[in-house]
N, C-alpha and C positions, 0 to 999 in steps of 0.2 A: 213436539215441543216436549223436552223431555223433565220427570215431575221430580220435586224433591224428596222423594219416596227412593224412583231409582235412580238417582245419583250414584253413591252410596256404593251399590254394587255395578253402578257402570264406571268407579274407577277402580274398583278392585280389580275387573278384568283389566283393566288397559293395563294396567300396573304388574299384571302377572305376564301380563303378551313381553312388554318390556324386559321383565325378569328374563323370562322363556329365551328372549335375543341375542339379551350379554351370554349368558351360560352357553348358548351356542353355537356365539364370534367363539368366543374364549377354548373351546374345546377345538375348533376349528383351526385357531394359531395356536395350538398347544400342538397339533398333530402335525404343521405343518415346519414346526420347531424341532419338533422328533427325527423327521422326514430331513433335513436339513448335513446335508455332510461335510467333514471336517476337508481345509485345502489345506495340503500339505505346506510346509513352510519352500520358499521361493529356492533354496538350493538344492532341497531334497528334487523339484521340480525337474531343474536343470543339470542336475546328474545322472536325476532316469533317462533323458532323454539327449544325455552326454554318453552312455555305455549303450544307449541303442545306439545309435552312430556308429559303434566301434563294429569292425566286424569281427565275428567268431573262428578263430584258426582252428585249424582240423591236430585233432591228437593222435595217437604224442605229436607230443611239440619236440619235433629235431633242429639243433644246429650248433657250426664248428664254428671255432675262429677268423673260419679260413673265408665262412660262406662273407655272403651280404647279404643282408634282410629286409625284403620289400618292406617300407614305411607308407602308410596312410596318412591323409591329408583329414583333421577332422576341426570343426570352427566349435570352439568355449565360448559359452555363455558370458555373459560379464563375472558374472558370480564367480565360474569358478577360473578364471586364468591365473589360478596359483600352481593348476596344475601345466603351465609348459614348461615350466621349473625343470621336471622329471623327463623332456624328451621329447621325440618321434616319436610316435601311437602305433604299433608292430602291429596287436591286435591283442581281444581278451578272448584268457581262455577256459575261465568259468565263471559263472555267475549265480548270486542264490541271492535269498531277499534280504542276506544279512551284509553281502559284501559281493564285491564284481574284482577280479584279478587284473588285471592289463601287464602286456610285458611294452615295455619303452627299448628305446633305443637311442643312445648316446653317441659322439662321435668320440673318439678318443685314438689309442696307436693303433687301436684295431675297429669295427663298427662291437660297442660293447650294450649286450640287452643285457634289461635288469627288469627285472619283474616284481610291480606295485598290486599291494591289493590294498581298496578306500573301499570306507560302509557309504552309505544311505545320501550322509551328507554332503558327499567328496573329500571327507577325514583321511589320511592315511594308514595303513592299518598295519602292515609290514613291508619289509624290501628285503632285493638280496640277487646281488649281485651275480649273473647265471654263466659268468668264466670265472673260474680259479685260480689258470694259471698266470704265472709272469711274462713268458715269453710264446708267443705267435710266430712260424714259421719262423727266419733263424736270421738271428744277430751275430753280435759283434764276439760276444760272449756264450749263446747258450741257442736254444731251438725246441719247439714245445707246440701243439696240438691240445686245446682247449675245447671242450664236447657236454651238450647238457642236452637232457634226452627228458620233458615232461610229458606223465605218463595221464590216461584219462580218468585215473583215481586221485589224479594230485600230487603224486610220488616224484620229486624233482630228485636226476641223479647227476649228478657231473663227476665229470670226468679229467683229468691231466696230463701229461706225459712230457717229459722236458728232461730235457740234455745242457749240461751244465757244463763248458771246458775251458782251456784256455789256448788260444793263436801262438802257432810259431810263428816266430818275429821276422822270421826271411821269410817261409811259403806261408804265405795266411790259410790257403787250405787244409793245412793240416795242422791237425787237433790234438793236444793232449790233455791229460788227466781229468778223462772223461767222465763225465759222475751220472746217470740216470736217476728220474727219477720217478714216479710214479703218484697221483694223489684221487682220491677217491670224497665224494661228500656228497651226503644224501637229507633231505627235508620230506616235507611235505603241507600242507596248508590246511588247516582243521576247519570244523564248522566257524568259524569267530571270523575267520579271515588272520590269522594268526599264522606263519611261518616258521613250522617250529625241525628245527635240526634233530636229525633223529643218529647220525654220526657220523666218524670222516679217518679218512684209513691212508696215511702215508707211507711206501715204499721204497727204498732206495735199492735198483736189481743191480748193478753193477757198478763197478769202480776201477777202470783202467787207467795206471798211472805209467806215466813215459819219461824212461831219462831223458 
């Protein structure tokens, strides 16, 4: 039996025990909140999965407008279906926490490679057509060859050699007014994923005119 003179001290003990339990529970919850990791946005997660599935190309990467580039099939998450408009995936050449550089291929008169850089949210940063010539092979009034080289330090070198001419109206294999041009352009990818133009040069090497 609890006497009246012991009742206050007992109540004080009970109150102290209850307040201690509340403090411990609060500390535990605070610790638990501090260790919770922030969940990345869904698109960022999807982009990480997509870029991980794209094969890494060996560097230096070289191609000519005559070649057929192998492409790969990748499955895009629903949140990244917008990337389909860039063409078929060839492969990635570089990836950092800030950007991923991926070569795509689109169908034209020849298979045309396009370099695109994307941030972690799947937004395009820069784009560059990797063939700079207007003529590949031999056509009615021109012939040419375009090449691309991408080095391991992200230096992009584009070259084109082209002939323009008139064909003889009676003998189609005879070319007249032959003019030979050479073009060169250089770029690099900076640390943010932007494709920066370094310079260009066009030379007209030979002009031959027949009457």
